[in-house]
N, C-alpha and C positions, 0 to 999 in steps of 0.2 A: 750157808743159805748164801747164795747167788746173790748180787744186787740189785738185779731183774725183781728176786721175791723180795727181799727185803727193801724197795722202793713202791710196789702194791701192797707188802704187809705196813706198810708207816702212814698213814691217811694226810701227817703231817709233811713233810717230805712233797708226795705227789703232789699237794695243793700248795708249796711252795715252790714248787718246779715251774707249773702251769703259768702260776702271778710270774715269777720271775720272766717265760716266756711270753707273756701276754704285755708285762711292761717294756721290754726291747721292741715288739711290734709295734706296739703303740710313741712308743719317745718317739721310732723310725720314720713314720707320720707327721710329727710336732715336727713348731717352727717356720719361721719365714723360707717361704719360694721364691731364694735370690732369682730363679734362671726366669719369670714371670717379668716383662717389663713391658711398659710401652713405649711411643714417641711423643713428645712433647713439642712442638715449634710456635714459635710468638716472636712479640719484640715488645720493646724493654723502652718505658718511652717516659719524663720529664719534663712534667710542662706541655703536651704535646706535644714535644720535640725528643727525637729519640736520644735517648741514653749510648752515646761513643763506645765505653768500653766498660767490662766490671765480668761480674761472673754472676748464673744465678743455681742457686741451689735446692733440691729437693729432697724434705726428709720427713722417710716415709713410716709404720710404725714398725718396731723390730730394729730398729737404727739404721736402717736400709736408706743410705745416702746417692745421689745421683746431682754432676756440679755439669754447668756449662759455661763456656766464655764467650759471652758477648761480642759483636762485630761492628765496626765502624757506624753501622746503618741503624742497628739497635739489634737489632737478628738474633737468637737463639736455637739449636736445636739441641732438645737435648733424647739421644738415642735407649738411654736407660734406664729412666724414669721408675720408681718403685710403684706394682698397684695399689692402688686404693689415696686414701687420703691424706695428704702431703701435708706442711706447714712451708714455705718457698723463701725465700732470705734471697736481696741482691745487696752484692758486697762493689763497690769500685775500691782502690788500692791509692791510699792517698801517694801524691807524686815525693819525694823529697825537696827540700830546699830549696837544693841550688839550679839556678837560675836556668845553667846552661841547659836543665832537663828538657823544660820547656821549650828550650828552643828548637833541641834536637827532636822533641815529639812533631815541631810544624817544619821539618825538613832544613832548617836553618843549621847553621855550627858545622865539625866535622864529619864528611861520609869517613865508610868503611873501603878502603879498598878493595879491588876486584881480583878475583885472583888470578893465577895464568889459565888461559884457554888454549886448548887444542882445534884451530876451523874445522878439522875434518872430524869433530867427533859432536855429535850435539849433546847436551849436558844431561843427567837422566835427571824425574823426575822426582821434586825432593817432596817427602809427608809434610800437610795441610799441616797448618801453626796458626795461632790465634793473630788476626791482622792489626800491624801496631795503628792505633789510633792519633788522627789528628790533634786531638783533647781528652781531657779528664775530666768529667766536671764530677764536683764531687756529692754526695748523695746522704740524707741522714742517718748515720748511724744508725738509727732503731730499727733499718730495714736487711741488716747485715746477725738480727739473732730471728733464732724460729719464734721465739716466746715473745717477741715486742715486734715484727715488721706484720702485721697482719692482714698476711700473703697466705692464701690457702687452694687447694686445689687438687680435685676429685683426679687423677689417673685412673684412664682406662687399657683393657689392653688393643695394639693398632695405633694410631696415629692422630692428634688432638692439636689443637690450637690452646696456646691460652697467651694472653696478653697483658702485660705487666705495664701499668699507672701506678708510678706512683708522686 
């Protein structure tokens, strides 16, 4: 008996094979869509004053997250926010207790030496990095957890604005 006739003669084999194919087909379309994202821009403020440093993080369903740095003017831009309802957190790193750190942030203290320069060459453009703030303002630690921040935003495709007032 050929394998083909054995398969046709046994309905259980045929049903099991069909069920297995169906499961593979359905499972391929399930799960989070990691490619669908939105752009969210905004400003983070605390008491009407911009928050000069920190991180904004969006937590989407299915565990998809996105992070943006807060610039010294309080603005942020999240280019890959997960679509749908997101919980939002804001975190500010605490400064080390060393008093020279605060002085260096304000431009006091030792300066970094400049490297050698070739006057005949232009220096290449460096990739952008977060700007160094002049001050670091601490915020309530409740804003650093998605369970306690009380912040949420629904992200749609395209560009949108979400200003955060702590």
